[in-house]
C-alpha positions as CSV (number, residue, x, y, z in Angstrom):
1,M,2.8,39.0,-19.7
2,I,2.7,37.2,-16.3
3,F,4.3,33.7,-16.0
4,G,3.6,33.3,-12.2
5,S,0.9,34.1,-9.8
6,S,1.7,36.7,-7.2
7,S,-1.5,36.5,-5.1
8,K,-3.5,34.0,-3.0
9,T,-7.3,33.8,-2.8
10,A,-8.7,35.2,0.4
11,P,-11.1,33.0,2.3
12,E,-14.0,35.4,1.8
13,D,-13.5,35.2,-2.0
14,R,-13.9,31.5,-2.1
15,I,-17.1,30.0,-3.5
16,G,-18.7,27.4,-1.2
17,L,-18.9,23.8,-2.4
18,L,-22.7,23.8,-2.4
19,Q,-23.0,26.9,-4.7
20,K,-20.1,25.7,-6.9
21,S,-21.7,22.3,-7.3
22,A,-25.1,23.8,-8.1
23,Y,-23.6,26.0,-10.7
24,A,-21.8,23.0,-12.2
25,V,-25.1,21.1,-12.5
26,G,-26.5,24.1,-14.4
27,M,-23.5,23.9,-16.7
28,F,-24.2,20.3,-17.4
29,V,-27.8,21.3,-18.4
30,N,-26.6,24.1,-20.5
31,N,-24.1,21.9,-22.4
32,L,-26.7,19.1,-22.7
33,Q,-29.0,21.4,-24.7
34,A,-26.2,22.7,-26.8
35,A,-24.8,19.2,-27.5
36,A,-28.1,17.3,-28.0
37,L,-29.6,19.4,-30.8
38,P,-26.8,19.1,-33.4
39,A,-26.2,15.5,-32.4
40,M,-29.8,14.6,-33.2
41,A,-30.4,17.0,-36.2
42,V,-28.6,14.5,-38.5
43,I,-31.9,12.5,-38.2
44,L,-33.6,15.1,-40.4
45,N,-31.3,14.1,-43.3
46,L,-30.4,10.5,-42.7
47,G,-33.8,9.5,-41.2
48,L,-36.5,11.7,-42.7
49,K,-34.6,12.4,-46.0
50,V,-34.8,16.2,-45.7
51,D,-32.6,18.0,-48.2
52,P,-29.3,19.0,-46.6
53,V,-29.8,22.7,-47.6
54,L,-33.1,22.7,-45.8
55,V,-31.4,21.0,-42.8
56,G,-28.8,23.8,-42.9
57,L,-31.6,26.4,-42.9
58,L,-33.2,24.6,-39.9
59,A,-29.9,25.0,-38.1
60,A,-29.3,28.6,-39.2
61,I,-32.7,30.3,-38.8
62,P,-33.3,29.4,-35.1
63,R,-29.7,30.2,-34.2
64,A,-30.1,33.6,-35.9
65,F,-33.3,34.1,-33.8
66,D,-31.5,33.0,-30.7
67,A,-28.7,35.4,-31.4
68,L,-31.2,38.3,-31.6
69,T,-33.0,37.4,-28.3
70,D,-29.8,36.8,-26.3
71,P,-28.9,40.5,-25.9
72,V,-32.5,41.4,-25.1
73,M,-32.6,38.7,-22.4
74,G,-29.2,39.9,-21.0
75,Y,-30.5,43.5,-20.7
76,I,-33.7,42.3,-19.0
77,S,-31.7,40.1,-16.6
78,D,-29.3,42.9,-15.7
79,N,-32.2,45.3,-15.0
80,T,-34.5,42.9,-13.1
81,R,-35.3,43.7,-9.5
82,S,-37.2,41.0,-7.6
83,R,-37.1,39.4,-4.2
84,W,-35.5,36.4,-5.8
85,G,-32.7,38.4,-7.6
86,R,-31.8,39.3,-11.2
87,R,-31.0,35.8,-12.5
88,R,-32.7,33.1,-10.5
89,P,-36.4,33.4,-11.6
90,Y,-35.4,33.2,-15.3
91,I,-33.1,30.2,-14.7
92,F,-35.9,28.3,-12.9
93,W,-38.7,28.8,-15.4
94,G,-36.4,28.7,-18.5
95,A,-35.2,25.3,-17.5
96,I,-38.7,23.8,-17.2
97,A,-39.9,25.4,-20.5
98,S,-36.9,24.4,-22.6
99,G,-37.0,20.8,-21.3
100,V,-40.7,20.4,-22.1
101,I,-40.3,21.9,-25.6
102,F,-37.2,19.8,-26.4
103,A,-39.1,16.6,-25.6
104,L,-42.0,17.6,-27.9
105,M,-40.1,19.0,-30.9
106,W,-38.8,15.6,-31.9
107,Q,-42.1,13.8,-32.0
108,L,-42.2,13.9,-35.8
109,P,-44.4,11.4,-37.6
110,A,-43.0,9.5,-40.5
111,G,-44.3,9.7,-44.1
112,H,-44.7,13.5,-44.6
113,S,-43.3,15.9,-47.1
114,Q,-40.1,17.8,-46.7
115,A,-42.1,21.0,-46.5
116,F,-44.1,19.6,-43.5
117,Y,-40.9,18.6,-41.6
118,F,-39.3,22.0,-42.4
119,W,-42.1,24.2,-41.1
120,V,-43.0,22.0,-38.1
121,F,-39.4,21.6,-36.9
122,L,-38.7,25.3,-37.6
123,T,-41.6,26.4,-35.4
124,A,-40.7,24.1,-32.6
125,S,-37.0,25.1,-32.8
126,L,-37.9,28.8,-32.5
127,A,-39.9,28.0,-29.4
128,F,-37.1,25.9,-27.9
129,F,-34.4,28.5,-28.5
130,G,-36.6,31.2,-27.0
131,A,-37.0,29.1,-23.8
132,Y,-33.3,28.2,-23.9
133,T,-32.3,31.8,-24.0
134,V,-34.4,32.6,-20.9
135,Y,-32.4,29.9,-19.1
136,A,-28.9,30.2,-20.5
137,T,-28.3,34.0,-20.6
138,P,-29.0,34.6,-16.9
139,F,-27.2,31.4,-16.0
140,V,-24.0,32.3,-17.9
141,A,-24.1,35.8,-16.3
142,F,-24.4,34.2,-12.9
143,G,-21.0,32.6,-13.3
144,Y,-19.3,35.9,-14.1
145,E,-20.3,37.5,-10.8
146,M,-19.9,34.7,-8.2
147,T,-16.4,35.8,-7.0
148,P,-14.2,38.9,-7.3
149,D,-11.0,36.9,-7.2
150,Y,-8.9,36.5,-10.4
151,H,-7.9,32.8,-9.7
152,E,-11.2,31.7,-8.0
153,R,-12.9,32.7,-11.2
154,T,-10.7,30.2,-13.1
155,R,-11.4,27.5,-10.5
156,L,-15.1,28.0,-10.7
157,H,-15.2,27.7,-14.5
158,T,-12.7,24.7,-14.3
159,F,-15.0,22.9,-11.9
160,A,-18.2,23.8,-13.7
161,N,-16.9,22.9,-17.1
162,T,-15.5,19.6,-15.9
163,V,-19.0,18.6,-14.7
164,G,-20.6,20.1,-17.8
165,Q,-18.3,18.1,-20.0
166,A,-20.3,15.0,-19.2
167,A,-22.9,16.2,-21.6
168,W,-20.3,16.2,-24.5
169,L,-19.2,12.8,-23.3
170,I,-22.6,11.1,-23.9
171,A,-23.8,13.2,-26.9
172,P,-21.5,11.5,-29.5
173,W,-23.4,8.2,-28.8
174,F,-26.8,9.7,-29.6
175,Y,-26.7,8.7,-33.3
176,A,-25.6,5.2,-32.5
177,L,-28.3,4.9,-29.9
178,M,-31.0,6.2,-32.2
179,A,-29.9,3.9,-35.0
180,D,-29.8,0.8,-32.8
181,E,-32.2,-1.7,-34.5
182,K,-32.4,-3.8,-31.3
183,L,-33.9,-0.8,-29.4
184,F,-36.0,1.0,-32.0
185,T,-37.8,0.2,-35.3
186,D,-35.9,3.1,-37.0
187,K,-33.8,6.2,-36.3
188,V,-36.8,8.5,-36.2
189,Q,-38.5,6.5,-33.4
190,G,-35.1,6.5,-31.6
191,A,-35.0,10.3,-31.7
192,R,-38.6,10.5,-30.3
193,V,-37.7,8.4,-27.3
194,L,-34.3,9.9,-26.6
195,A,-35.7,13.5,-26.7
196,V,-38.1,12.7,-23.8
197,F,-35.3,11.6,-21.6
198,I,-33.2,14.6,-22.5
199,G,-36.1,17.0,-21.9
200,A,-36.8,15.5,-18.5
201,A,-33.1,15.9,-17.5
202,V,-33.1,19.5,-18.6
203,A,-36.3,20.4,-16.7
204,V,-35.4,18.7,-13.5
205,L,-31.7,19.5,-13.2
206,G,-31.9,23.0,-14.7
207,V,-33.6,24.4,-11.7
208,V,-30.8,23.5,-9.3
209,P,-28.7,26.7,-9.7
210,A,-31.8,28.8,-9.3
211,I,-32.5,27.1,-5.9
212,F,-29.1,26.9,-4.4
213,C,-27.0,29.8,-5.8
214,R,-27.0,33.3,-4.5
215,E,-26.3,36.6,-6.2
216,R,-23.6,39.2,-5.3
217,F,-24.9,42.2,-7.3
218,A,-28.7,42.1,-6.9
219,Q,-28.8,45.8,-6.1
220,M,-26.1,47.3,-8.3
221,P,-26.9,50.4,-10.5
222,T,-27.9,49.7,-14.0
223,A,-28.9,51.6,-17.2
224,A,-32.6,51.2,-16.3
225,Q,-32.3,52.0,-12.6
226,T,-35.2,54.4,-12.8
227,S,-38.4,53.8,-14.7
228,G,-38.8,55.7,-17.9
229,G,-41.3,53.7,-19.9
230,V,-40.8,51.5,-23.0
231,W,-39.1,54.1,-25.1
232,K,-36.4,54.9,-22.5
233,N,-35.7,51.3,-21.9
234,L,-35.4,50.7,-25.7
235,L,-32.9,53.6,-25.9
236,D,-31.0,52.3,-22.9
237,F,-30.8,48.8,-24.5
238,F,-29.3,50.1,-27.7
239,K,-26.9,52.3,-25.7
240,T,-25.8,49.4,-23.6
241,F,-25.4,47.2,-26.6
242,G,-23.1,49.7,-28.3
243,Q,-21.1,50.3,-25.1
244,T,-20.4,46.6,-24.9
245,F,-19.0,46.4,-28.4
246,R,-16.7,49.3,-27.6
247,C,-15.0,47.3,-24.9
248,R,-11.9,46.2,-26.8
249,P,-10.7,43.3,-24.5
250,F,-14.2,41.9,-24.7
251,V,-14.4,42.1,-28.5
252,K,-11.1,40.2,-28.7
253,L,-12.4,37.4,-26.6
254,C,-15.6,37.2,-28.7
255,A,-13.5,37.1,-31.9
256,A,-11.2,34.3,-30.6
257,T,-14.2,32.2,-29.5
258,F,-16.0,32.8,-32.7
259,L,-13.0,31.5,-34.6
260,V,-12.1,28.5,-32.4
261,F,-15.6,27.2,-31.6
262,N,-17.4,27.9,-34.8
263,G,-14.5,26.7,-36.9
264,Y,-14.7,23.5,-35.0
265,Q,-18.5,23.3,-35.3
266,L,-18.4,23.8,-39.1
267,G,-15.6,21.2,-39.5
268,V,-17.2,18.6,-37.3
269,S,-20.5,18.9,-39.3
270,F,-18.8,16.7,-41.9
271,S,-17.1,14.1,-39.6
272,L,-20.0,11.6,-39.4
273,Y,-20.3,11.7,-43.2
274,V,-16.6,11.0,-43.6
275,M,-16.7,8.2,-41.1
276,I,-19.8,6.5,-42.7
277,Y,-19.0,7.0,-46.4
278,Y,-15.2,7.3,-46.6
279,V,-13.9,5.2,-43.8
280,Y,-16.7,2.5,-43.8
281,R,-18.1,2.9,-47.3
282,G,-21.7,3.4,-46.3
283,S,-22.1,1.5,-43.0
284,D,-24.3,3.6,-40.6
285,Q,-23.6,1.4,-37.6
286,L,-19.8,1.3,-38.0
287,G,-19.7,5.0,-38.7
288,G,-21.9,5.8,-35.8
289,H,-19.7,3.5,-33.6
290,L,-16.5,5.2,-34.6
291,Q,-18.1,8.6,-34.0
292,G,-19.1,7.5,-30.6
293,L,-15.6,6.2,-29.8
294,Y,-14.0,9.4,-31.1
295,G,-16.4,11.7,-29.3
296,T,-16.2,9.8,-26.1
297,L,-12.4,9.7,-26.1
298,M,-12.3,13.4,-26.9
299,S,-14.8,14.2,-24.1
300,A,-13.1,11.9,-21.6
301,V,-9.7,13.5,-22.3
302,T,-11.4,16.9,-21.9
303,L,-13.0,15.9,-18.7
304,V,-10.1,14.2,-17.0
305,I,-7.1,16.1,-18.5
306,V,-7.8,19.2,-20.5
307,I,-10.1,21.2,-18.3
308,P,-8.3,20.4,-15.0
309,L,-4.9,21.0,-16.6
310,T,-6.1,24.2,-18.2
311,G,-7.2,25.5,-14.8
312,W,-4.0,24.5,-13.1
313,V,-1.8,26.0,-15.7
314,A,-3.8,29.2,-16.0
315,T,-3.4,29.9,-12.3
316,R,0.4,29.6,-12.7
317,I,1.4,31.1,-16.0
318,G,-1.7,33.3,-16.8
319,K,-4.8,32.9,-18.9
320,R,-3.4,34.2,-22.2
321,P,-0.2,32.1,-22.3
322,T,-2.4,29.1,-21.4
323,F,-4.6,29.9,-24.4
324,F,-1.6,29.7,-26.7
325,C,-0.5,26.4,-25.3
326,T,-3.9,24.6,-25.6
327,I,-5.0,26.0,-29.0
328,G,-1.5,25.2,-30.3
329,L,-1.9,21.6,-29.3
330,S,-5.3,21.5,-31.1
331,L,-3.7,22.5,-34.3
332,V,-1.5,19.4,-34.2
333,G,-4.6,17.4,-33.5
334,Y,-6.5,18.7,-36.5
335,A,-3.6,17.9,-38.8
336,L,-3.5,14.3,-37.5
337,K,-7.2,13.9,-38.4
338,W,-6.2,13.9,-42.1
339,V,-4.0,10.9,-41.5
340,G,-6.5,9.3,-39.1
341,Y,-9.2,9.0,-41.8
342,N,-7.9,5.7,-43.1
343,P,-10.3,3.0,-44.4
344,N,-7.6,0.4,-43.7
345,H,-7.0,1.5,-40.2
346,P,-10.2,3.3,-38.9
347,N,-8.9,3.5,-35.3
348,W,-6.0,5.7,-36.3
349,L,-8.5,8.6,-36.0
350,L,-8.5,8.1,-32.3
351,Y,-4.9,9.3,-32.0
352,A,-6.1,12.8,-33.0
353,A,-8.9,13.1,-30.4
354,P,-6.8,13.9,-27.3
355,L,-5.0,16.8,-29.1
356,V,-8.2,18.2,-30.8
357,A,-9.8,18.2,-27.3
358,F,-7.4,20.9,-26.1
359,G,-9.1,23.4,-28.4
360,T,-12.7,23.4,-27.5
361,G,-12.0,21.8,-24.1
362,S,-10.0,24.7,-22.8
363,L,-11.8,27.5,-24.5
364,F,-14.8,28.1,-22.3
365,T,-12.9,27.5,-19.1
366,L,-10.5,30.3,-20.0
367,M,-13.1,32.6,-21.7
368,G,-15.5,32.4,-18.8
369,S,-12.8,33.5,-16.3
370,M,-11.5,36.2,-18.7
371,I,-15.0,37.7,-19.3
372,S,-15.4,38.0,-15.5
373,D,-12.3,40.1,-15.6
374,V,-13.7,42.1,-18.4
375,C,-16.9,42.8,-16.4
376,D,-14.8,44.4,-13.7
377,Y,-13.0,46.4,-16.4
378,D,-16.4,47.6,-17.7
379,E,-17.6,48.6,-14.2
380,L,-14.5,50.7,-13.9
381,Q,-15.6,52.6,-17.1
382,S,-19.4,52.6,-16.7
383,G,-20.1,52.1,-13.0
384,Q,-22.6,49.3,-13.9
385,R,-22.6,45.6,-13.5
386,R,-23.6,44.2,-16.9
387,E,-22.7,40.5,-16.8
388,G,-26.0,39.7,-18.5
389,M,-25.3,41.9,-21.5
390,F,-21.7,40.7,-21.8
391,G,-22.7,37.1,-21.5
392,A,-25.5,37.6,-24.0
393,I,-23.4,39.3,-26.6
394,Y,-20.5,36.8,-26.1
395,W,-22.9,34.0,-26.9
396,W,-24.6,36.1,-29.5
397,M,-21.3,36.1,-31.4
398,V,-21.0,32.4,-30.9
399,K,-24.5,31.7,-32.1
400,V,-24.3,34.0,-35.1
401,G,-21.3,31.9,-36.1
402,M,-23.2,28.7,-35.4
403,S,-26.1,29.9,-37.5
404,A,-23.7,30.7,-40.3
405,A,-21.9,27.4,-39.8
406,G,-25.1,25.5,-40.0
407,L,-26.1,27.2,-43.2
408,L,-22.7,26.9,-44.7
409,A,-22.4,23.2,-43.8
410,G,-25.5,22.4,-45.8
411,I,-24.2,24.5,-48.8
412,L,-20.7,22.9,-48.6
413,L,-22.3,19.5,-48.3
414,R,-24.2,20.1,-51.5
415,L,-21.2,21.6,-53.3
416,S,-19.0,18.7,-52.3
417,G,-21.1,16.5,-54.5
418,F,-22.5,14.3,-51.7
419,D,-25.9,12.7,-52.4
420,V,-27.6,10.7,-49.7
421,N,-29.6,8.8,-52.3
422,L,-26.4,7.3,-53.7
423,G,-25.8,5.4,-50.5
424,A,-22.3,3.9,-50.4
425,A,-21.5,4.9,-54.0
426,Q,-20.4,8.5,-53.2
427,P,-18.1,10.2,-55.7
428,E,-14.4,10.1,-54.7
429,A,-14.2,13.9,-55.2
430,A,-17.1,14.4,-52.7
431,L,-15.3,12.3,-50.1
432,F,-12.1,14.3,-50.6
433,W,-13.8,17.6,-50.2
434,L,-15.6,16.5,-47.1
435,R,-12.3,15.7,-45.5
436,V,-10.8,19.0,-46.6
437,F,-13.7,20.8,-44.9
438,D,-13.5,18.7,-41.8
439,V,-9.8,19.3,-41.2
440,G,-8.9,22.5,-43.0
441,I,-11.6,24.9,-41.6
442,P,-10.8,24.5,-37.9
443,L,-7.1,24.4,-38.5
444,A,-7.3,27.9,-40.2
445,T,-9.7,29.5,-37.8
446,S,-7.9,28.4,-34.7
447,A,-4.6,29.8,-36.0
448,L,-6.3,33.1,-36.6
449,A,-7.7,33.1,-33.0
450,M,-4.2,32.8,-31.6
451,A,-3.2,36.0,-33.5
452,V,-6.2,37.8,-32.0
453,I,-5.5,36.8,-28.4
454,Y,-1.8,37.9,-28.8
455,T,-3.0,41.5,-28.3
456,Y,-5.3,40.8,-25.3
457,E,-4.4,43.2,-22.5
458,I,-5.8,42.1,-19.1
459,D,-3.4,40.0,-17.1
460,E,-3.4,39.3,-13.3
461,T,-1.7,42.5,-12.4
462,R,-4.1,44.7,-14.3
463,A,-7.1,42.7,-13.0
464,N,-6.1,43.2,-9.4
465,E,-5.5,46.9,-9.9
466,I,-9.0,47.2,-11.3
467,R,-10.5,45.3,-8.3
468,Q,-8.7,47.6,-5.8
469,I,-10.1,50.7,-7.5
470,L,-13.6,49.3,-7.6
471,E,-13.6,48.2,-4.0
472,K,-12.5,51.7,-2.9
473,R,-15.4,53.1,-4.9
474,R,-18.3,50.8,-3.9
475,G,-16.9,48.6,-1.1
476,K,-16.2,44.9,-1.1
477,R,-18.8,42.3,-2.1
478,P,-17.4,38.9,-1.0
479,A,-18.3,35.7,-2.8
């Protein structure tokens, strides 16, 4: 374990401000799509009265589809050869397509059956996630290959995630905005209008990294370097998929992310219900306002403190020790949420937000940099640059978990005894179990993630050794 940095970043390994900023804009777009969908999906239950189990299926099925398409897109991106590179064409067209589809998928008319809403929204969601995959998978891979330096990788992901955090800063206010009776006749109309603005932002800003970023490994050898037809490429895909899962450091990063992020996602699925029906006894507007305050505070702390501090600490004591520090702080935050859910003192919940923010706020800054190190480790073993496949499978694991979390959230909501038709008169047992799910699930999964990362083996010394071997083998490729 390293508790101090022994190397400085060479000038040729630095990423220029233009490219770093362009990649950060893409991170904002990536996060906006990830944040907007679950923030708005509550409209299906609270606005259109769709059964929570069906809402859970609408969250789970597209995520499962998305998880299947991600590795395919990663393989395609890794093996693409064009005058514009391996990643940029997909980022450009994927941004436009996903923005347009997102704007259209929320234009749901009122007064139809649950079956109508289920099938229409499911079809639109599958189309959206297909386009989102075309954008996100090459975009994430781009970030893994932009610099060969151990610490510059952390700086890149610190900068990009700081800018990208702005999406999570505004998303908690989406429900309050859609439910604002001064702006819209009802929540459903609010969702229609909001979706148009979000879709436009995705389509316009999402093309920025495709235009301004440049690739380092456009001509590296890959599994499909020579043409062999559909059958050969299919065999190569499954071979590459299996090789990725045999990379032990990578599997540990996937497992830790799965536990931290999806544990948080499953727990937070119940937060708005607790705020509305436990803290404020049925008030939509007060509950939405508290969620906005909590989410904004959490995102602001993440933006101003957590991500910059994570990057600074990681370049001094190492990425793995930093993970233990930040996730440990989040455990304290989750425990404080139980006390913070107090109908007599609603704002007590805000004391937990800064500590909870250290969990998800630090996660992708550290993991993005650590996966870049894993890609070098893999090249040492395979002789290939497979950032697309690693990024795809990493997010495949996340999305499988999100799919399961979405489905499980609907089931647990039903099992808790919650019934939207009862309004403010929810059973006390239901409100108790909603709080247990909200607090207990991420508390347990984050603790397990710390146990997994305890055995992670790539530190700064090992990463620099791998880089030296690779550069002797294939030469240097500066940022």
